[in-house]
Structures are given as C-alpha cells and as structure tokens.
C-alpha positions in Angstrom: 5.7 29.7 35.6 7.1 26.1 35.0 3.7 24.7 34.6 2.3 27.6 32.2 5.5 27.0 30.0 4.5 23.2 30.1 2.0 22.9 27.1 4.2 25.1 25.0 7.3 22.4 25.9 5.2 19.7 25.3 4.2 20.8 21.6 8.2 22.0 20.7 8.5 18.0 19.5 5.3 18.0 17.2 6.4 21.7 15.6 10.1 20.5 15.0 8.8 17.6 13.4 6.1 19.5 11.4 8.8 21.7 10.1 11.3 19.1 9.3 8.0 18.1 7.0 6.9 21.3 5.5 10.4 22.9 4.6 11.7 20.0 2.3 8.0 19.9 1.0 7.8 23.5 0.4 11.0 23.8 -1.2 10.1 20.6 -3.5 7.1 22.5 -4.7 9.5 25.7 -5.1 11.7 24.0 -7.5 9.0 22.5 -9.6 8.6 25.7 -10.6 12.1 26.1 -12.3 13.6 24.2 -14.8 16.5 22.7 -13.1 18.3 19.4 -14.5 22.1 18.0 -14.7 22.3 19.8 -18.0 21.2 23.5 -16.9 22.2 24.4 -13.6 21.4 27.8 -13.9 17.6 27.1 -14.1 15.1 29.8 -15.9 11.9 30.0 -14.0 9.1 28.1 -16.0 6.2 28.4 -13.6 3.7 25.5 -14.2 4.9 24.5 -17.3 6.3 21.4 -15.8 3.0 20.5 -14.7 1.6 20.8 -18.1 3.9 18.6 -19.5 3.8 15.7 -17.0 -0.2 15.8 -17.8 0.5 16.0 -21.7 2.6 12.5 -21.6 1.5 9.3 -22.3 4.4 8.2 -20.2 2.4 10.0 -17.1 -1.0 8.2 -18.0 0.4 4.4 -18.3 2.2 4.8 -15.1 -0.9 6.4 -13.3 -2.9 3.4 -14.9 -0.6 0.9 -13.8 -0.5 2.7 -10.4 -4.3 2.3 -9.6 -4.1 -1.3 -11.2 -1.6 -2.0 -8.4 -3.2 -0.5 -5.7 -6.6 -1.8 -6.4 -5.4 -5.2 -6.9 -2.9 -5.6 -3.9 -5.5 -3.6 -1.5 -8.7 -6.1 -2.5 -6.6 -9.3 -2.3 -4.9 -8.1 1.0 -8.2 -7.4 2.0 -10.1 -10.9 1.2 -7.2 -13.1 2.3 -6.5 -11.1 5.6 -10.1 -11.0 6.9 -9.8 -14.7 6.1 -7.1 -15.6 7.8 -7.9 -13.5 10.7 -11.4 -15.4 10.9 -9.3 -18.9 11.1 -7.3 -17.4 13.4 -10.0 -16.2 15.9 -11.0 -20.1 16.6 -8.8 -20.6 19.6 -7.0 -23.9 18.9 -3.4 -24.7 19.5 -2.3 -24.2 15.6 -3.8 -20.9 15.3 -1.5 -19.6 18.1 1.4 -21.2 16.4 0.1 -19.7 13.2 -0.7 -16.5 14.4 2.9 -15.8 15.9 4.0 -17.1 12.3 2.0 -14.6 10.8 4.2 -11.6 11.4 7.3 -13.1 9.8 6.9 -11.4 6.3 6.2 -7.8 7.8 9.8 -8.8 9.8 11.5 -8.6 6.1 12.4 -5.2 4.6 10.2 -5.1 1.4 12.9 -4.9 -0.9 14.5 -8.0 0.4 11.6 -9.8 0.4 11.5 -8.4 -3.3 15.2 -9.8 -4.5 14.2 -13.4 -2.4 11.1 -13.3 -4.7 13.0 -12.8 -7.9 15.6 -15.1 -7.5 12.5 -18.0 -6.6 10.7 -17.0 -9.8 13.4 -17.1 -11.9 12.4 -19.7 -15.0 15.2 -21.9 -15.4 16.3 -21.8 -11.3 13.9 -20.5 -9.3 12.1 -22.9 -7.0 8.5 -22.1 -7.6 8.9 -23.5 -11.3 10.6 -26.1 -9.9 8.0 -27.0 -7.5 4.9 -26.4 -10.1 7.1 -28.8 -12.9 6.2 -31.9 -11.8 2.2 -29.8 -12.8 3.7 -29.6 -16.2 3.5 -25.7 -15.0 7.3 -25.6 -15.2 9.4 -23.0 -17.3 6.7 -20.0 -16.6 8.3 -16.2 -17.6 7.1 -14.7 -13.8 8.4 -11.3 -14.7 9.5 -11.6 -18.4 6.0 -10.2 -19.7 4.1 -7.1 -18.8 1.0 -8.9 -17.6 3.1 -11.3 -15.7 5.1 -8.5 -14.3 2.2 -7.0 -12.5 0.5 -10.2 -11.3 4.4 -11.1 -9.9 4.5 -7.5 -8.0 1.4 -7.9 -6.3 1.4 -11.3 -5.3 4.7 -10.4 -3.4 2.8 -7.3 -2.6 0.5 -9.6 -1.3 2.5 -11.5 0.6 4.4 -9.2 2.5 1.4 -7.3 3.3 -1.6 -9.4 4.2 -0.5 -10.4 7.4 -0.6 -6.7 8.6 -4.5 -7.1 7.0 -4.8 -10.0 9.0 -3.6 -8.9 12.4 -6.0 -5.6 12.4 -8.8 -7.8 11.6 -8.2 -10.4 14.1 -8.0 -7.2 16.7 -11.2 -6.4 15.3 -12.9 -9.4 15.9 -11.6 -10.1 19.6 -12.8 -6.5 20.3 -16.7 -7.9 19.1 -19.3 -7.8 21.5 -20.1 -11.6 22.2 -23.9 -11.3 23.0 -25.4 -10.8 19.3 -23.0 -14.0 18.2 -25.0 -16.0 21.2 -28.0 -14.9 20.3 -27.8 -15.9 16.7 -26.3 -19.2 17.9 -29.6 -19.7 20.1 -31.7 -18.9 16.9 -29.7 -21.3 14.8 -28.5 -19.0 12.6 -26.3 -20.6 10.1 -22.5 -19.5 9.6 -22.7 -17.4 7.0 -25.8 -15.6 7.7 -24.6 -14.6 11.1 -20.9 -13.5 9.1 -23.3 -11.3 6.8 -25.2 -10.2 9.4 -23.2 -9.6 12.2 -19.4 -9.8 11.8 -19.2 -8.1 8.6 -20.7 -5.2 9.1 -19.5 -4.5 13.1 -16.3 -5.8 11.4 -16.4 -3.4 8.7 -14.7 -0.1 10.2 -11.7 -2.3 11.3 -11.5 -3.3 8.0 -11.5 0.0 6.0 -8.7 1.3 8.3 -6.3 -1.8 6.9 -7.9 -1.0 3.4 -6.8 3.0 3.9 -3.1 2.0 5.1 -2.9 -0.6 2.6 -4.2 1.8 -0.4 -2.2 4.5 0.1 1.3 2.5 0.7 0.4 0.9 -2.8 -0.2 3.9 -4.3 3.6 5.3 -3.7 4.8 2.2 -4.2 8.2 2.1 -5.2 10.6 -0.7 -3.6 8.9 -3.7 -4.6 8.4 -3.0 -8.1 12.1 -1.7 -8.4 13.8 -4.6 -7.0 11.3 -7.3 -8.5 11.3 -5.8 -12.4 12.9 -2.7 -12.1 9.8 -0.8 -14.1 10.0 -3.7 -16.8 9.7 -5.4 -18.9 9.2 -2.0 -21.4 7.0 0.3 -19.3 4.7 -2.4 -17.6 5.5 -1.8 -14.3 6.4 1.9 -14.3 4.2 3.0 -11.2 4.3 7.2 -10.9 7.4 7.0 -7.7 9.5 4.9 -10.0 8.6 7.1 -12.8 9.5 9.8 -10.7 12.5 8.4 -9.6 13.4 7.6 -13.7 13.3 11.6 -14.5 14.7 12.6 -11.5 17.8 10.5 -10.8 18.3 8.4 -14.2 17.3 11.1 -16.8 18.2 13.8 -14.0 15.6 16.2 -14.6 15.3 17.6 -11.2 12.7 19.8 -11.3 10.4 17.4 -13.7 10.6 14.5 -11.6 9.7 16.7 -8.4 6.7 17.6 -10.2 6.1 13.9 -10.6 6.3 13.3 -6.6 3.6 16.3 -6.1 1.3 15.2 -8.3 1.4 11.7 -6.9 1.1 13.2 -3.0 -1.7 15.0 -4.6 -3.5 11.9 -5.6 -2.5 10.3 -2.6 -3.8 13.4 -0.1 -7.3 13.1 -2.2 -7.8 9.5 -1.9 -6.9 9.6 1.4 -9.7 12.1 2.3 -12.2 10.1 0.1 -11.5 6.8 2.4 -11.0 8.7 6.0 -14.4 10.1 5.3 -16.5 7.4 4.6 -14.7 5.7 7.9 -16.2 8.7 9.2 -19.5 7.8 8.0 -19.2 4.2 9.2 -17.8 4.5 12.6 -20.8 7.1 13.3 -22.9 4.7 11.9 -21.9 2.1 14.1 -21.9 4.2 17.3 -25.4 5.5 16.6 -26.1 1.1 16.4 -24.9 0.4 19.4 
C-alpha cells in the first residue's frame, strides 16, 4: 500500500508549486477583464478593452522597442564576452584558476545593489569613472543623463553582473568537449582560428545557446537594474515593459491596466522562449547525429 502511494506523494510538492504559480497568474488574467483602479473600487467588466488600449498606445510600442534593444544588446555582449573569458580561463594556469574564483563575485551581488553602486560611480561630478577618465580628456561625461547614455549604461551594468554566468556555462562546455578532434587538428597543423571556427564553436554552440536563452529571457523582463540606475529616465528612454507595468499599476494606480502590461510581457517571453528552445533542440539533435 505504501509503495503504491509513494509516486503520488512524490508529486505533491510539484503540484503545490504549480498551483501556487497558476492561481495568482489566473487571478491576474481575470482582473485584466475589469477596470480596477484606485479611483474605481467597484469596477466594471470591460472584457478586452485594457489590451486594446495597451496596443494602441505609443508608450507601449516605445517600451517594447526599448525592451528589445536592451535584451538583444545585453545578451549579445554578454555572450561574446562570456565565451572570450571562458576561452582564456580554459587554459590551465595559476592566474586562470585565481580569476575563475574571482569571476563569480558579480553574481554574488544583488542586481539592484550593483546598479546603485554603478549609479554612484557614474555620477558626472563625483563618480570614480569620470575621475579615472579625466586624465584622458573624457571627464565630465553625463552617463545616465542622456537617452542613449542611460540605455547604454544600463546595458553595461547588466553585462558586468551577468557576463560571469555566461562564462561559467561556456567554461563548463569547453571542459566537456572531447580532446581527440583537437589533438588531430594540432597534428595536422591547424591554426587556432580554424580550430575555433570549425571545431570549438560548433561543439560549444549548444552550451552557448543555453546561456543565450537564459540571459535573453531574463533581459526581456528586466526591472531592478534599470529602475535602480535610471528609474526609466531621462524621459521614457529606458522605460522597458516591466517598468511601464509598474508605473501603470503602482504609481498611477491603474491596477488592471498595469496587469495587462505584465500579461503581454509574459506572452512575449513565452513565445521567444518557445522559438529559442526549439532551435536549441535542433542543434542538440544535429550534435548527437554528428557524434
């Protein structure tokens, strides 16, 4: 009897977790069909009017464009730097082993704390970044006071925090690759770039794509770094979809409308994840066939 019940008991935690996720999600989806707000405690059902309003607002399309720029820029830079760092650390040396331990330090800092630290460092008059650049004639730069500078600064902070994550995944992938193809290439006198392009990168690509999926999905729903660094400013130049939802639901107290933004963002992240995961599956199948 106990053995028969054991499989059902083992799924109880997963079932509770699933219910804990689906219940608030379903409740939020239900609230988007009304016009809940601080000025209207007794709401009326408006069906899909909130979504219609979202998609007809210029603010939504601006936030969507900023979100895409941020996610693509952060994921691309982190991927390139992460793979480069992993290639450097893959060479066994004392310096590499020390740097490997230091590499995880940014991941141990909460992103909002890292953003606050960088906000102080990027201050035009008293920030350490301008102080260090002053001898080169680059002091006094308004890092977060211009639309382009604010977006690039936000991406730079994201890169500083999460590049180690990509590097660790890429390094794990490098250490799992078979050695025989590289030994054969070395015997044949293949150059480093040819070996990297023809052997290392194709075999490493499934690991890199996993890192890209994680970072791209996380960047699409970024909130903490941008809000702590720029609060969406100047103007609405760094107002991503997550911050737009916060402004509508919390600051402007239009609860149903703000939740509608989060549902739209969830749909975007879900569709992007499906496409990337399907692409990852194709690459893994090709890699398995090659072996």
